[in-house]
DRENDO-1510 file (C-alpha; in Angstrom, 1 decimal, always signed):
<recs>
REC; n; res; u; v; w
REC; 1; UNK; -1.5; +4.0; -6.8 .
REC; 2; UNK; +2.0; +4.9; -8.2 .
REC; 3; UNK; +2.1; +1.8; -10.4 .
REC; 4; UNK; -0.5; +3.5; -12.6 .
REC; 5; UNK; -3.5; +1.2; -12.2 .
REC; 6; UNK; -6.5; +2.9; -13.6 .
REC; 7; UNK; -4.6; +4.7; -16.4 .
REC; 8; UNK; -4.1; +2.0; -19.1 .
REC; 9; UNK; -1.9; +2.5; -22.2 .
REC; 10; UNK; -2.5; +1.0; -25.7 .
REC; 11; UNK; -1.0; -2.5; -25.9 .
REC; 12; UNK; -1.2; -3.2; -22.2 .
REC; 13; UNK; +0.4; -1.8; -19.1 .
REC; 14; UNK; -0.2; +1.3; -17.1 .
REC; 15; UNK; +1.0; +4.9; -17.2 .
REC; 16; UNK; -0.2; +6.8; -14.2 .
REC; 17; UNK; +0.5; +10.1; -12.4 .
REC; 18; UNK; +4.2; +9.4; -12.0 .
REC; 19; UNK; +4.8; +9.2; -15.8 .
REC; 20; UNK; +2.7; +12.2; -16.4 .
REC; 21; UNK; +4.6; +14.2; -13.8 .
REC; 22; UNK; +8.0; +13.0; -15.0 .
REC; 23; UNK; +7.2; +14.5; -18.5 .
REC; 24; UNK; +6.7; +17.9; -16.8 .
REC; 25; UNK; +9.9; +17.9; -14.8 .
REC; 26; UNK; +13.2; +19.4; -15.8 .
REC; 27; UNK; +14.1; +22.1; -18.3 .
REC; 28; UNK; +12.4; +20.5; -21.2 .
REC; 29; UNK; +9.6; +17.8; -21.6 .
REC; 30; UNK; +10.9; +14.3; -21.2 .
REC; 31; UNK; +14.4; +15.3; -19.9 .
REC; 32; UNK; +13.8; +13.5; -16.6 .
REC; 33; UNK; +13.8; +9.7; -17.1 .
REC; 34; UNK; +11.4; +7.7; -15.0 .
REC; 35; UNK; +11.9; +4.3; -13.4 .
REC; 36; UNK; +8.7; +3.1; -11.7 .
REC; 37; UNK; +9.5; +0.5; -9.1 .
REC; 38; UNK; +6.0; +0.6; -7.6 .
REC; 39; UNK; +4.0; -2.6; -7.3 .
REC; 40; UNK; +0.3; -3.0; -6.6 .
REC; 41; UNK; -0.4; -4.2; -3.1 .
REC; 42; UNK; +3.0; -3.1; -1.7 .
REC; 43; UNK; +3.1; -2.2; +2.0 .
REC; 44; UNK; +5.4; +0.1; +3.8 .
REC; 45; UNK; +7.7; -2.8; +4.8 .
REC; 46; UNK; +7.9; -3.9; +1.1 .
REC; 47; UNK; +9.1; -0.4; +0.2 .
REC; 48; UNK; +11.7; -0.1; +2.9 .
REC; 49; UNK; +13.1; -3.7; +2.5 .
REC; 50; UNK; +12.8; -4.4; -1.2 .
REC; 51; UNK; +12.2; -1.3; -3.3 .
REC; 52; UNK; +14.4; +1.1; -1.4 .
REC; 53; UNK; +17.7; -0.6; -2.3 .
REC; 54; UNK; +16.8; -0.6; -5.9 .
REC; 55; UNK; +15.8; +3.1; -5.8 .
REC; 56; UNK; +19.0; +4.1; -4.1 .
REC; 57; UNK; +21.1; +2.4; -6.8 .
REC; 58; UNK; +19.5; +4.7; -9.3 .
REC; 59; UNK; +20.5; +7.9; -7.5 .
REC; 60; UNK; +17.2; +9.7; -8.2 .
REC; 61; UNK; +16.7; +13.4; -8.1 .
REC; 62; UNK; +13.0; +12.9; -7.4 .
REC; 63; UNK; +11.4; +9.9; -5.5 .
REC; 64; UNK; +7.8; +9.3; -4.6 .
REC; 65; UNK; +6.8; +7.6; -1.4 .
REC; 66; UNK; +3.1; +7.0; -1.6 .
REC; 67; UNK; +2.4; +4.0; +0.6 .
REC; 68; UNK; +0.2; +3.1; +3.6 .
REC; 69; UNK; -3.3; +2.4; +2.2 .
REC; 70; UNK; -2.5; -1.3; +1.6 .
REC; 71; UNK; -1.3; -1.6; +5.2 .
REC; 72; UNK; -4.7; -0.5; +6.5 .
REC; 73; UNK; -6.2; -3.4; +4.5 .
REC; 74; UNK; -4.2; -6.1; +6.3 .
REC; 75; UNK; -5.0; -7.9; +9.5 .
REC; 76; UNK; -1.4; -7.4; +10.8 .
REC; 77; UNK; -1.7; -3.6; +10.8 .
REC; 78; UNK; +0.8; -2.1; +13.2 .
REC; 79; UNK; +1.4; +1.7; +13.1 .
REC; 80; UNK; +4.7; +1.5; +14.8 .
REC; 81; UNK; +6.1; -0.8; +12.1 .
REC; 82; UNK; +4.7; +1.3; +9.4 .
REC; 83; UNK; +6.2; +4.5; +10.9 .
REC; 84; UNK; +9.6; +2.9; +11.2 .
REC; 85; UNK; +9.5; +1.7; +7.5 .
REC; 86; UNK; +8.4; +5.1; +6.3 .
REC; 87; UNK; +11.0; +6.9; +8.4 .
REC; 88; UNK; +13.8; +4.7; +7.1 .
REC; 89; UNK; +12.7; +5.1; +3.4 .
REC; 90; UNK; +12.2; +8.8; +3.6 .
REC; 91; UNK; +15.3; +9.4; +5.6 .
REC; 92; UNK; +17.6; +7.4; +3.3 .
REC; 93; UNK; +16.2; +8.9; +0.1 .
REC; 94; UNK; +16.5; +12.4; +1.5 .
REC; 95; UNK; +20.1; +11.8; +2.8 .
REC; 96; UNK; +20.9; +10.6; -0.7 .
REC; 97; UNK; +19.8; +14.0; -2.1 .
REC; 98; UNK; +16.4; +13.1; -3.6 .
REC; 99; UNK; +13.4; +15.3; -3.4 .
REC; 100; UNK; +10.8; +13.0; -1.8 .
REC; 101; UNK; +7.1; +13.2; -2.7 .
REC; 102; UNK; +4.6; +12.1; -0.1 .
REC; 103; UNK; +0.8; +12.3; +0.2 .
REC; 104; UNK; -2.0; +11.8; +2.7 .
REC; 105; UNK; -4.2; +9.2; +1.2 .
REC; 106; UNK; -8.0; +8.9; +1.2 .
REC; 107; UNK; -9.8; +6.6; +3.6 .
REC; 108; UNK; -10.3; +3.2; +1.9 .
REC; 109; UNK; -13.4; +2.5; +3.9 .
REC; 110; UNK; -15.1; +5.6; +2.6 .
REC; 111; UNK; -13.9; +5.0; -0.9 .
REC; 112; UNK; -15.3; +1.5; -0.9 .
REC; 113; UNK; -18.6; +2.6; +0.6 .
REC; 114; UNK; -18.4; +0.2; +3.5 .
REC; 115; UNK; -21.0; +0.2; +6.3 .
REC; 116; UNK; -20.0; +2.4; +9.2 .
REC; 117; UNK; -19.0; -0.4; +11.6 .
REC; 118; UNK; -16.5; -1.6; +9.0 .
REC; 119; UNK; -15.5; +1.8; +7.6 .
REC; 120; UNK; -14.7; +3.4; +11.0 .
REC; 121; UNK; -11.8; +1.1; +11.9 .
REC; 122; UNK; -10.3; +1.5; +8.5 .
REC; 123; UNK; -10.7; +5.2; +8.7 .
REC; 124; UNK; -9.0; +5.2; +12.1 .
REC; 125; UNK; -6.1; +3.3; +10.6 .
REC; 126; UNK; -5.8; +5.6; +7.6 .
REC; 127; UNK; -5.8; +8.7; +9.9 .
REC; 128; UNK; -2.9; +7.1; +11.8 .
REC; 129; UNK; -0.9; +6.4; +8.7 .
REC; 130; UNK; -1.6; +9.9; +7.3 .
REC; 131; UNK; -0.5; +11.5; +10.6 .
REC; 132; UNK; +2.8; +9.5; +10.4 .
REC; 133; UNK; +3.3; +10.4; +6.7 .
REC; 134; UNK; +2.8; +14.0; +7.4 .
REC; 135; UNK; +5.2; +14.0; +10.3 .
REC; 136; UNK; +7.9; +12.1; +8.5 .
REC; 137; UNK; +7.6; +14.3; +5.5 .
REC; 138; UNK; +8.0; +17.4; +7.7 .
REC; 139; UNK; +10.9; +15.8; +9.5 .
REC; 140; UNK; +12.9; +15.4; +6.3 .
REC; 141; UNK; +11.6; +18.3; +4.3 .
REC; 142; UNK; +9.6; +16.3; +1.7 .
REC; 143; UNK; +7.1; +17.7; -0.8 .
REC; 144; UNK; +3.8; +16.7; +0.7 .
REC; 145; UNK; +0.4; +16.7; -0.9 .
REC; 146; UNK; -2.8; +16.7; +1.2 .
REC; 147; UNK; -4.5; +14.3; -1.2 .
REC; 148; UNK; -7.1; +13.1; +1.3 .
REC; 149; UNK; -8.5; +16.7; +1.6 .
REC; 150; UNK; -8.6; +17.4; -2.2 .
REC; 151; UNK; -12.1; +18.1; -3.5 .
REC; 152; UNK; -11.6; +15.9; -6.5 .
REC; 153; UNK; -11.2; +12.9; -4.2 .
REC; 154; UNK; -15.0; +12.9; -3.7 .
REC; 155; UNK; -15.6; +12.8; -7.5 .
REC; 156; UNK; -16.4; +9.3; -8.7 .
REC; 157; UNK; -15.1; +10.1; -12.1 .
REC; 158; UNK; -11.6; +10.5; -10.6 .
REC; 159; UNK; -11.5; +6.8; -9.6 .
REC; 160; UNK; -11.3; +3.5; -11.4 .
REC; 161; UNK; -13.7; +0.6; -11.1 .
REC; 162; UNK; -12.0; -0.7; -7.9 .
REC; 163; UNK; -12.5; +2.7; -6.2 .
REC; 164; UNK; -9.0; +2.5; -4.7 .
REC; 165; UNK; -6.9; +3.6; -7.7 .
REC; 166; UNK; -7.4; +6.8; -9.7 .
REC; 167; UNK; -8.8; +6.8; -13.2 .
REC; 168; UNK; -6.9; +8.6; -15.9 .
REC; 169; UNK; -8.6; +11.8; -14.8 .
REC; 170; UNK; -7.5; +11.2; -11.2 .
REC; 171; UNK; -4.0; +10.4; -12.2 .
REC; 172; UNK; -3.8; +13.6; -14.2 .
REC; 173; UNK; -5.1; +15.6; -11.2 .
REC; 174; UNK; -2.6; +13.9; -8.9 .
REC; 175; UNK; +0.3; +14.7; -11.3 .
REC; 176; UNK; -0.9; +18.3; -11.5 .
REC; 177; UNK; -1.1; +18.5; -7.7 .
REC; 178; UNK; +2.5; +17.4; -7.3 .
REC; 179; UNK; +3.7; +19.7; -10.1 .
REC; 180; UNK; +2.1; +22.6; -8.3 .
REC; 181; UNK; +3.7; +21.6; -5.0 .
REC; 182; UNK; +7.1; +21.2; -6.6 .
REC; 183; UNK; +6.8; +24.6; -8.4 .
REC; 184; UNK; +6.0; +26.2; -5.1 .
REC; 185; UNK; +9.3; +25.1; -3.7 .
REC; 186; UNK; +11.2; +26.9; -6.5 .
REC; 187; UNK; +12.4; +23.7; -8.2 .
REC; 188; UNK; +12.6; +23.9; -11.9 .
REC; 189; UNK; +9.6; +22.4; -13.6 .
REC; 190; UNK; +8.1; +22.6; -17.1 .
REC; 191; UNK; +4.5; +23.3; -18.1 .
REC; 192; UNK; +2.0; +21.5; -15.8 .
REC; 193; UNK; +0.6; +18.1; -16.9 .
REC; 194; UNK; -2.4; +18.4; -19.1 .
REC; 195; UNK; -5.8; +17.6; -17.7 .
REC; 196; UNK; -7.2; +16.6; -21.2 .
REC; 197; UNK; -7.8; +12.9; -21.3 .
REC; 198; UNK; -6.1; +10.9; -24.1 .
REC; 199; UNK; -6.8; +7.4; -23.1 .
REC; 200; UNK; -9.8; +5.2; -24.0 .
REC; 201; UNK; -12.9; +5.8; -21.8 .
REC; 202; UNK; -13.7; +3.1; -19.3 .
REC; 203; UNK; -16.3; +0.6; -20.5 .
REC; 204; UNK; -18.7; -1.7; -18.7 .
REC; 205; UNK; -17.1; -4.7; -20.4 .
REC; 206; UNK; -13.7; -3.5; -19.2 .
REC; 207; UNK; -14.9; -3.0; -15.7 .
REC; 208; UNK; -16.6; -6.4; -15.7 .
REC; 209; UNK; -13.4; -8.0; -16.9 .
REC; 210; UNK; -11.4; -6.4; -14.2 .
REC; 211; UNK; -13.8; -7.6; -11.5 .
REC; 212; UNK; -13.8; -11.1; -13.0 .
REC; 213; UNK; -10.0; -11.3; -12.9 .
REC; 214; UNK; -8.0; -9.0; -10.7 .
REC; 215; UNK; -11.0; -7.8; -8.7 .
REC; 216; UNK; -12.1; -11.3; -7.7 .
REC; 217; UNK; -8.6; -12.3; -6.6 .
REC; 218; UNK; -8.3; -9.1; -4.6 .
REC; 219; UNK; -11.6; -9.8; -2.8 .
REC; 220; UNK; -10.6; -13.4; -2.1 .
REC; 221; UNK; -7.2; -12.3; -0.7 .
REC; 222; UNK; -8.9; -9.8; +1.6 .
REC; 223; UNK; -11.5; -12.4; +2.7 .
REC; 224; UNK; -8.7; -14.6; +4.0 .
REC; 225; UNK; -6.5; -11.8; +5.4 .
REC; 226; UNK; -8.5; -8.7; +6.4 .
REC; 227; UNK; -12.1; -9.8; +6.7 .
REC; 228; UNK; -11.8; -12.0; +9.9 .
REC; 229; UNK; -10.0; -9.3; +11.8 .
REC; 230; UNK; -12.2; -6.6; +10.4 .
REC; 231; UNK; -15.3; -8.4; +11.5 .
REC; 232; UNK; -13.8; -8.4; +15.0 .
REC; 233; UNK; -13.1; -4.7; +14.8 .
REC; 234; UNK; -16.6; -4.1; +13.6 .
REC; 235; UNK; -18.1; -6.0; +16.5 .
REC; 236; UNK; -15.9; -4.0; +18.9 .
REC; 237; UNK; -17.1; -0.8; +17.1 .
REC; 238; UNK; -20.7; -1.8; +17.6 .
REC; 239; UNK; -20.2; -2.6; +21.3 .
REC; 240; UNK; -18.5; +0.8; +22.0 .
REC; 241; UNK; -21.2; +2.5; +19.9 .
REC; 242; UNK; -24.0; +1.0; +22.0 .
REC; 243; UNK; -22.1; +1.9; +25.2 .
REC; 244; UNK; -21.4; +5.5; +23.9 .
REC; 245; UNK; -17.7; +4.9; +24.3 .
REC; 246; UNK; -16.5; +5.1; +20.7 .
REC; 247; UNK; -14.1; +7.9; +21.7 .
REC; 248; UNK; -12.1; +5.3; +23.6 .
REC; 249; UNK; -11.2; +3.6; +20.4 .
REC; 250; UNK; -10.1; +7.0; +18.9 .
REC; 251; UNK; -8.1; +7.7; +21.9 .
REC; 252; UNK; -6.3; +4.4; +21.8 .
REC; 253; UNK; -5.4; +4.9; +18.1 .
REC; 254; UNK; -4.1; +8.4; +18.9 .
REC; 255; UNK; -1.9; +7.0; +21.7 .
REC; 256; UNK; -0.5; +4.3; +19.4 .
REC; 257; UNK; +0.3; +6.9; +16.7 .
REC; 258; UNK; +2.0; +9.3; +19.2 .
REC; 259; UNK; +4.0; +6.4; +20.6 .
REC; 260; UNK; +5.1; +5.4; +17.0 .
REC; 261; UNK; +6.2; +8.9; +16.3 .
REC; 262; UNK; +8.0; +9.3; +19.6 .
REC; 263; UNK; +9.9; +6.1; +18.8 .
REC; 264; UNK; +11.2; +7.7; +15.6 .
REC; 265; UNK; +12.8; +10.5; +17.7 .
REC; 266; UNK; +15.0; +7.9; +19.3 .
REC; 267; UNK; +16.3; +6.6; +16.0 .
REC; 268; UNK; +18.3; +7.9; +13.1 .
REC; 269; UNK; +16.3; +7.5; +9.9 .
REC; 270; UNK; +18.9; +9.2; +7.7 .
REC; 271; UNK; +20.6; +6.0; +6.6 .
REC; 272; UNK; +24.3; +5.7; +5.9 .
REC; 273; UNK; +24.9; +9.2; +4.6 .
REC; 274; UNK; +25.4; +8.5; +0.9 .
REC; 275; UNK; +26.8; +11.5; -0.9 .
REC; 276; UNK; +23.9; +13.7; -2.2 .
REC; 277; UNK; +26.1; +14.6; -5.2 .
REC; 278; UNK; +25.4; +11.1; -6.4 .
REC; 279; UNK; +21.9; +12.2; -7.5 .
REC; 280; UNK; +21.6; +11.6; -11.2 .
REC; 281; UNK; +18.5; +13.6; -12.0 .
REC; 282; UNK; +16.1; +10.7; -12.6 .
REC; 283; UNK; +12.6; +10.2; -11.1 .
REC; 284; UNK; +12.2; +7.0; -9.2 .
REC; 285; UNK; +8.7; +6.0; -8.0 .
REC; 286; UNK; +8.2; +3.4; -5.3 .
REC; 287; UNK; +5.2; +2.3; -3.3 .
</recs>
């Protein structure tokens, strides 16, 4: 989401909400440089292990930590590992003096319009991730956006052809949401990002090209990674549904989430205590 997919720029590449927000930070437009380290498909462990060291080297004043949806789309989903990775990344960035932006993300099963037996397990996973993100953000005093509950999330025009990444309209709304949240904390910000679209409108040809290239590869990857496990989860969902015991699956997910959060209380996620005065005033985006 932070890489900017869905908001193309002329000549190739992506812009996205982070670039739109960076333009609206600081005392004058463009005074806060942006380094976007985000990569499509990144999971929480990728952020903590690969992107975090690069982000720290930049000494950012602002850093985004929007991650977790990709984890729900993997067979090896483990909320305890996700929680540990998010806690480490947020703790280290906060200890370094960065203002960390986080968000609760929409349910991918609902966004993709999957049948209920397939959508419910993904929704359960996303709720677990969002619970962890909310708790970790509160723990370190991050700026949190309840994106999953925003009315515009239900607007199809806010999403690109893959239904998982925002369109230009969605990226602008996301940038505006974070701008509002930052302003509410008293941090100096400029005028809010504009909602007027300036990019080319999506076309059927462009959508077909995406599906024939990146979309097909994404589906193939998920068929070998997620689909076998998801089918098993769907069968389990159906069995519990027929037995009227679906609440047991919800309860098990809740217990796993509580256990993951409890484990964070026994660790120090604040990193090695790098001097906050090292913050250079840039905006670094990971995820």
